N, CA, C, O and CB atoms as a CASP TS submission, in Angstrom:
PFRMAT TS
TARGET T0000
AUTHOR 0000-0000-0000
METHOD Language model
MODEL 1
PARENT N/A
ATOM      1  N   UNK     1       9.205 -23.122  -6.985  1.00  0.00           N
ATOM      2  CA  UNK     1       9.615 -23.564  -5.318  1.00  0.00           C
ATOM      3  C   UNK     1       8.710 -22.620  -4.105  1.00  0.00           C
ATOM      4  O   UNK     1       8.954 -21.422  -3.962  1.00  0.00           O
ATOM      5  CB  UNK     1      11.568 -23.156  -5.021  1.00  0.00           C
ATOM      6  N   UNK     2       8.084 -23.041  -3.613  1.00  0.00           N
ATOM      7  CA  UNK     2       6.856 -22.871  -2.802  1.00  0.00           C
ATOM      8  C   UNK     2       7.826 -22.286  -1.837  1.00  0.00           C
ATOM      9  O   UNK     2       8.878 -22.781  -1.431  1.00  0.00           O
ATOM     10  CB  UNK     2       5.815 -24.239  -2.348  1.00  0.00           C
ATOM     11  N   UNK     3       7.208 -20.989  -1.505  1.00  0.00           N
ATOM     12  CA  UNK     3       7.440 -19.907  -0.475  1.00  0.00           C
ATOM     13  C   UNK     3       7.303 -20.423   1.108  1.00  0.00           C
ATOM     14  O   UNK     3       6.692 -21.492   1.131  1.00  0.00           O
ATOM     15  CB  UNK     3       6.336 -18.716  -0.761  1.00  0.00           C
ATOM     16  N   UNK     4       7.695 -19.973   2.422  1.00  0.00           N
ATOM     17  CA  UNK     4       7.343 -20.569   3.736  1.00  0.00           C
ATOM     18  C   UNK     4       5.913 -19.395   4.327  1.00  0.00           C
ATOM     19  O   UNK     4       6.385 -18.259   4.298  1.00  0.00           O
ATOM     20  CB  UNK     4       9.020 -20.569   4.900  1.00  0.00           C
ATOM     21  N   UNK     5       4.985 -19.365   4.631  1.00  0.00           N
ATOM     22  CA  UNK     5       4.695 -18.683   5.202  1.00  0.00           C
ATOM     23  C   UNK     5       5.194 -17.757   6.099  1.00  0.00           C
ATOM     24  O   UNK     5       6.140 -17.955   6.860  1.00  0.00           O
ATOM     25  CB  UNK     5       4.211 -19.114   5.396  1.00  0.00           C
ATOM     26  N   UNK     6       4.649 -16.904   6.014  1.00  0.00           N
ATOM     27  CA  UNK     6       5.144 -15.710   7.019  1.00  0.00           C
ATOM     28  C   UNK     6       4.761 -15.788   8.738  1.00  0.00           C
ATOM     29  O   UNK     6       4.065 -14.798   8.959  1.00  0.00           O
ATOM     30  CB  UNK     6       4.391 -14.268   6.417  1.00  0.00           C
ATOM     31  N   UNK     7       4.808 -15.983   9.054  1.00  0.00           N
ATOM     32  CA  UNK     7       3.941 -16.268  10.336  1.00  0.00           C
ATOM     33  C   UNK     7       4.911 -15.150  11.284  1.00  0.00           C
ATOM     34  O   UNK     7       5.593 -14.272  10.755  1.00  0.00           O
ATOM     35  CB  UNK     7       3.919 -18.238  10.956  1.00  0.00           C
ATOM     36  N   UNK     8       4.830 -15.352  12.654  1.00  0.00           N
ATOM     37  CA  UNK     8       5.207 -14.335  13.196  1.00  0.00           C
ATOM     38  C   UNK     8       6.508 -15.059  13.780  1.00  0.00           C
ATOM     39  O   UNK     8       7.555 -14.412  13.757  1.00  0.00           O
ATOM     40  CB  UNK     8       4.142 -13.648  14.119  1.00  0.00           C
ATOM     41  N   UNK     9       6.518 -16.293  14.277  1.00  0.00           N
ATOM     42  CA  UNK     9       7.596 -16.962  14.476  1.00  0.00           C
ATOM     43  C   UNK     9       8.561 -16.766  13.750  1.00  0.00           C
ATOM     44  O   UNK     9       9.657 -16.389  14.164  1.00  0.00           O
ATOM     45  CB  UNK     9       7.425 -18.017  14.481  1.00  0.00           C
ATOM     46  N   UNK    10       8.085 -17.152  11.765  1.00  0.00           N
ATOM     47  CA  UNK    10       9.506 -16.559  10.692  1.00  0.00           C
ATOM     48  C   UNK    10       9.603 -15.103  10.867  1.00  0.00           C
ATOM     49  O   UNK    10      10.741 -14.711  10.606  1.00  0.00           O
ATOM     50  CB  UNK    10       9.290 -16.803   8.816  1.00  0.00           C
ATOM     51  N   UNK    11       8.928 -14.322  11.162  1.00  0.00           N
ATOM     52  CA  UNK    11       9.087 -13.098  11.295  1.00  0.00           C
ATOM     53  C   UNK    11      10.490 -12.040  11.893  1.00  0.00           C
ATOM     54  O   UNK    11      11.276 -11.207  11.442  1.00  0.00           O
ATOM     55  CB  UNK    11       8.073 -13.027  11.951  1.00  0.00           C
ATOM     56  N   UNK    12      10.064 -12.936  13.587  1.00  0.00           N
ATOM     57  CA  UNK    12      10.541 -13.056  14.538  1.00  0.00           C
ATOM     58  C   UNK    12      12.266 -13.255  14.679  1.00  0.00           C
ATOM     59  O   UNK    12      13.175 -12.675  15.273  1.00  0.00           O
ATOM     60  CB  UNK    12       9.778 -13.933  14.936  1.00  0.00           C
ATOM     61  N   UNK    13      12.107 -14.619  13.617  1.00  0.00           N
ATOM     62  CA  UNK    13      13.222 -15.176  12.998  1.00  0.00           C
ATOM     63  C   UNK    13      14.422 -14.359  12.755  1.00  0.00           C
ATOM     64  O   UNK    13      15.605 -14.428  13.086  1.00  0.00           O
ATOM     65  CB  UNK    13      12.833 -15.658  11.859  1.00  0.00           C
ATOM     66  N   UNK    14      13.630 -13.491  11.996  1.00  0.00           N
ATOM     67  CA  UNK    14      14.322 -12.589  10.765  1.00  0.00           C
ATOM     68  C   UNK    14      14.320 -11.013  11.604  1.00  0.00           C
ATOM     69  O   UNK    14      14.186  -9.899  11.096  1.00  0.00           O
ATOM     70  CB  UNK    14      13.144 -12.591   8.973  1.00  0.00           C
ATOM     71  N   UNK    15      14.505 -11.352  12.956  1.00  0.00           N
ATOM     72  CA  UNK    15      15.082 -10.037  13.736  1.00  0.00           C
ATOM     73  C   UNK    15      13.830  -9.312  13.547  1.00  0.00           C
ATOM     74  O   UNK    15      14.100  -8.361  12.814  1.00  0.00           O
ATOM     75  CB  UNK    15      16.561  -9.176  13.078  1.00  0.00           C
ATOM     76  N   UNK    16      12.630  -9.298  13.841  1.00  0.00           N
ATOM     77  CA  UNK    16      11.655  -8.227  13.515  1.00  0.00           C
ATOM     78  C   UNK    16      10.626  -8.167  14.130  1.00  0.00           C
ATOM     79  O   UNK    16      10.101  -9.280  14.165  1.00  0.00           O
ATOM     80  CB  UNK    16      11.263  -8.196  12.388  1.00  0.00           C
ATOM     81  N   UNK    17       9.813  -7.084  14.871  1.00  0.00           N
ATOM     82  CA  UNK    17       9.276  -6.967  15.333  1.00  0.00           C
ATOM     83  C   UNK    17       7.658  -6.994  14.424  1.00  0.00           C
ATOM     84  O   UNK    17       7.432  -7.027  13.215  1.00  0.00           O
ATOM     85  CB  UNK    17       9.899  -6.166  15.969  1.00  0.00           C
ATOM     86  N   UNK    18       6.720  -6.963  15.631  1.00  0.00           N
ATOM     87  CA  UNK    18       5.522  -6.990  14.527  1.00  0.00           C
ATOM     88  C   UNK    18       5.273  -5.882  13.984  1.00  0.00           C
ATOM     89  O   UNK    18       4.881  -5.855  12.817  1.00  0.00           O
ATOM     90  CB  UNK    18       4.255  -7.386  14.971  1.00  0.00           C
ATOM     91  N   UNK    19       5.480  -4.519  14.852  1.00  0.00           N
ATOM     92  CA  UNK    19       5.451  -3.147  14.313  1.00  0.00           C
ATOM     93  C   UNK    19       5.959  -2.917  13.424  1.00  0.00           C
ATOM     94  O   UNK    19       5.472  -2.012  12.746  1.00  0.00           O
ATOM     95  CB  UNK    19       5.799  -2.317  14.898  1.00  0.00           C
ATOM     96  N   UNK    20       7.255  -3.621  12.912  1.00  0.00           N
ATOM     97  CA  UNK    20       8.432  -3.223  12.069  1.00  0.00           C
ATOM     98  C   UNK    20       7.389  -4.506  11.183  1.00  0.00           C
ATOM     99  O   UNK    20       6.349  -3.908  10.906  1.00  0.00           O
ATOM    100  CB  UNK    20      10.501  -3.425  12.707  1.00  0.00           C
ATOM    101  N   UNK    21       7.346  -5.115  10.967  1.00  0.00           N
ATOM    102  CA  UNK    21       6.399  -5.951   9.632  1.00  0.00           C
ATOM    103  C   UNK    21       5.452  -5.227  10.051  1.00  0.00           C
ATOM    104  O   UNK    21       6.272  -4.721  10.817  1.00  0.00           O
ATOM    105  CB  UNK    21       6.015  -7.784   9.508  1.00  0.00           C
ATOM    106  N   UNK    22       4.423  -4.634  10.313  1.00  0.00           N
ATOM    107  CA  UNK    22       3.475  -3.376   9.726  1.00  0.00           C
ATOM    108  C   UNK    22       3.547  -2.541   8.468  1.00  0.00           C
ATOM    109  O   UNK    22       2.969  -2.460   7.384  1.00  0.00           O
ATOM    110  CB  UNK    22       3.535  -2.394  10.585  1.00  0.00           C
ATOM    111  N   UNK    23       4.972  -1.697   9.425  1.00  0.00           N
ATOM    112  CA  UNK    23       5.254  -0.872   8.632  1.00  0.00           C
ATOM    113  C   UNK    23       6.149  -1.273   7.443  1.00  0.00           C
ATOM    114  O   UNK    23       6.564  -0.355   6.735  1.00  0.00           O
ATOM    115  CB  UNK    23       5.688   0.030   9.319  1.00  0.00           C
ATOM    116  N   UNK    24       6.622  -3.015   7.031  1.00  0.00           N
ATOM    117  CA  UNK    24       7.114  -2.599   6.026  1.00  0.00           C
ATOM    118  C   UNK    24       5.320  -3.596   4.947  1.00  0.00           C
ATOM    119  O   UNK    24       5.398  -3.806   3.737  1.00  0.00           O
ATOM    120  CB  UNK    24       9.208  -3.184   5.890  1.00  0.00           C
ATOM    121  N   UNK    25       4.716  -3.780   5.331  1.00  0.00           N
ATOM    122  CA  UNK    25       3.384  -4.006   4.941  1.00  0.00           C
ATOM    123  C   UNK    25       3.062  -2.377   4.561  1.00  0.00           C
ATOM    124  O   UNK    25       3.050  -1.962   3.402  1.00  0.00           O
ATOM    125  CB  UNK    25       2.381  -4.794   6.231  1.00  0.00           C
ATOM    126  N   UNK    26       2.814  -1.573   5.705  1.00  0.00           N
ATOM    127  CA  UNK    26       2.388   0.108   4.771  1.00  0.00           C
ATOM    128  C   UNK    26       3.575   0.380   3.181  1.00  0.00           C
ATOM    129  O   UNK    26       3.171   0.790   2.093  1.00  0.00           O
ATOM    130  CB  UNK    26       2.914   1.957   6.330  1.00  0.00           C
ATOM    131  N   UNK    27       5.061   0.001   3.523  1.00  0.00           N
ATOM    132  CA  UNK    27       5.878   0.859   2.511  1.00  0.00           C
ATOM    133  C   UNK    27       5.206  -0.003   1.376  1.00  0.00           C
ATOM    134  O   UNK    27       4.880   0.589   0.347  1.00  0.00           O
ATOM    135  CB  UNK    27       7.780   0.876   2.625  1.00  0.00           C
ATOM    136  N   UNK    28       4.902  -1.772   1.517  1.00  0.00           N
ATOM    137  CA  UNK    28       4.841  -1.774   0.115  1.00  0.00           C
ATOM    138  C   UNK    28       3.155  -2.214  -0.160  1.00  0.00           C
ATOM    139  O   UNK    28       2.806  -3.028  -1.015  1.00  0.00           O
ATOM    140  CB  UNK    28       6.078  -2.904  -0.546  1.00  0.00           C
ATOM    141  N   UNK    29       2.169  -1.436   0.821  1.00  0.00           N
ATOM    142  CA  UNK    29       1.120  -1.814   0.421  1.00  0.00           C
ATOM    143  C   UNK    29       0.479  -3.093   0.256  1.00  0.00           C
ATOM    144  O   UNK    29      -0.600  -3.331  -0.287  1.00  0.00           O
ATOM    145  CB  UNK    29       1.132  -1.387  -0.358  1.00  0.00           C
ATOM    146  N   UNK    30       1.340  -3.927   0.835  1.00  0.00           N
ATOM    147  CA  UNK    30       0.660  -5.095   0.972  1.00  0.00           C
ATOM    148  C   UNK    30       1.414  -6.316   1.911  1.00  0.00           C
ATOM    149  O   UNK    30       2.134  -6.015   2.863  1.00  0.00           O
ATOM    150  CB  UNK    30       0.407  -5.530  -0.454  1.00  0.00           C
ATOM    151  N   UNK    31       1.233  -7.281   1.639  1.00  0.00           N
ATOM    152  CA  UNK    31       2.403  -8.124   2.521  1.00  0.00           C
ATOM    153  C   UNK    31       3.519  -8.612   1.761  1.00  0.00           C
ATOM    154  O   UNK    31       3.326  -9.120   0.656  1.00  0.00           O
ATOM    155  CB  UNK    31       1.841  -9.432   3.217  1.00  0.00           C
ATOM    156  N   UNK    32       4.862  -8.485   2.332  1.00  0.00           N
ATOM    157  CA  UNK    32       5.801  -8.867   1.334  1.00  0.00           C
ATOM    158  C   UNK    32       6.263 -10.301   1.442  1.00  0.00           C
ATOM    159  O   UNK    32       5.914 -10.620   2.578  1.00  0.00           O
ATOM    160  CB  UNK    32       6.942  -7.981   1.391  1.00  0.00           C
ATOM    161  N   UNK    33       6.866 -11.356   0.877  1.00  0.00           N
ATOM    162  CA  UNK    33       7.184 -12.035   0.441  1.00  0.00           C
ATOM    163  C   UNK    33       8.492 -13.028   1.193  1.00  0.00           C
ATOM    164  O   UNK    33       8.995 -12.558   2.214  1.00  0.00           O
ATOM    165  CB  UNK    33       7.208 -11.413  -0.546  1.00  0.00           C
ATOM    166  N   UNK    34       8.822 -13.878   0.866  1.00  0.00           N
ATOM    167  CA  UNK    34       9.436 -14.216   1.591  1.00  0.00           C
ATOM    168  C   UNK    34      10.975 -13.770   1.268  1.00  0.00           C
ATOM    169  O   UNK    34      11.693 -13.801   2.268  1.00  0.00           O
ATOM    170  CB  UNK    34       9.077 -15.416   1.715  1.00  0.00           C
ATOM    171  N   UNK    35      11.406 -13.495   0.452  1.00  0.00           N
ATOM    172  CA  UNK    35      12.862 -12.461  -0.222  1.00  0.00           C
ATOM    173  C   UNK    35      12.303 -11.858   0.433  1.00  0.00           C
ATOM    174  O   UNK    35      12.224 -12.322   1.570  1.00  0.00           O
ATOM    175  CB  UNK    35      13.359 -11.865  -1.808  1.00  0.00           C
ATOM    176  N   UNK    36      11.528 -10.405   0.172  1.00  0.00           N
ATOM    177  CA  UNK    36      11.300  -9.038   0.448  1.00  0.00           C
ATOM    178  C   UNK    36      11.958  -9.509   2.258  1.00  0.00           C
ATOM    179  O   UNK    36      13.122  -9.398   2.643  1.00  0.00           O
ATOM    180  CB  UNK    36       9.297  -8.354   0.088  1.00  0.00           C
ATOM    181  N   UNK    37      10.639 -10.076   3.143  1.00  0.00           N
ATOM    182  CA  UNK    37      11.144  -9.812   4.405  1.00  0.00           C
ATOM    183  C   UNK    37      12.679 -10.562   4.307  1.00  0.00           C
ATOM    184  O   UNK    37      13.287 -10.200   5.314  1.00  0.00           O
ATOM    185  CB  UNK    37      10.063 -10.414   5.632  1.00  0.00           C
ATOM    186  N   UNK    38      13.128 -11.033   3.879  1.00  0.00           N
ATOM    187  CA  UNK    38      15.224 -11.444   3.946  1.00  0.00           C
ATOM    188  C   UNK    38      15.516  -9.872   3.889  1.00  0.00           C
ATOM    189  O   UNK    38      16.155  -9.282   4.760  1.00  0.00           O
ATOM    190  CB  UNK    38      16.303 -12.609   2.026  1.00  0.00           C
ATOM    191  N   UNK    39      14.936  -9.233   2.685  1.00  0.00           N
ATOM    192  CA  UNK    39      15.943  -8.217   2.522  1.00  0.00           C
ATOM    193  C   UNK    39      15.781  -6.849   3.470  1.00  0.00           C
ATOM    194  O   UNK    39      16.678  -6.007   3.517  1.00  0.00           O
ATOM    195  CB  UNK    39      15.911  -7.839   1.019  1.00  0.00           C
ATOM    196  N   UNK    40      14.479  -6.722   4.253  1.00  0.00           N
ATOM    197  CA  UNK    40      14.240  -5.569   5.135  1.00  0.00           C
ATOM    198  C   UNK    40      14.973  -6.306   6.167  1.00  0.00           C
ATOM    199  O   UNK    40      16.019  -5.956   6.714  1.00  0.00           O
ATOM    200  CB  UNK    40      12.635  -5.036   5.469  1.00  0.00           C
ATOM    201  N   UNK    41      14.487  -7.064   6.306  1.00  0.00           N
ATOM    202  CA  UNK    41      15.321  -7.810   7.934  1.00  0.00           C
ATOM    203  C   UNK    41      16.325  -7.071   8.029  1.00  0.00           C
ATOM    204  O   UNK    41      16.447  -6.170   8.859  1.00  0.00           O
ATOM    205  CB  UNK    41      15.993  -9.540   8.011  1.00  0.00           C
ATOM    206  N   UNK    42      17.709  -7.608   6.595  1.00  0.00           N
ATOM    207  CA  UNK    42      19.340  -7.564   6.779  1.00  0.00           C
ATOM    208  C   UNK    42      19.223  -5.121   6.513  1.00  0.00           C
ATOM    209  O   UNK    42      20.188  -4.387   6.726  1.00  0.00           O
ATOM    210  CB  UNK    42      20.600  -9.100   4.703  1.00  0.00           C
ATOM    211  N   UNK    43      18.067  -4.713   6.137  1.00  0.00           N
ATOM    212  CA  UNK    43      18.481  -3.353   6.018  1.00  0.00           C
ATOM    213  C   UNK    43      17.700  -2.802   6.751  1.00  0.00           C
ATOM    214  O   UNK    43      17.541  -1.595   6.572  1.00  0.00           O
ATOM    215  CB  UNK    43      18.520  -2.755   4.803  1.00  0.00           C
ATOM    216  N   UNK    44      17.026  -3.401   7.705  1.00  0.00           N
ATOM    217  CA  UNK    44      16.467  -2.981   8.962  1.00  0.00           C
ATOM    218  C   UNK    44      17.327  -2.078  10.205  1.00  0.00           C
ATOM    219  O   UNK    44      16.755  -1.766  11.249  1.00  0.00           O
ATOM    220  CB  UNK    44      16.041  -4.266   9.509  1.00  0.00           C
TER
END
């Protein structure tokens, strides 16, 4: 199964701001997967 590209629109659809997404990248030390993005969006 192919994961969708993490676009600004998809990140916003998950209720995250660009700044929050940057914090997620800093925490992980890399870009999150689609699944991880969903988990962070629920926790945030």
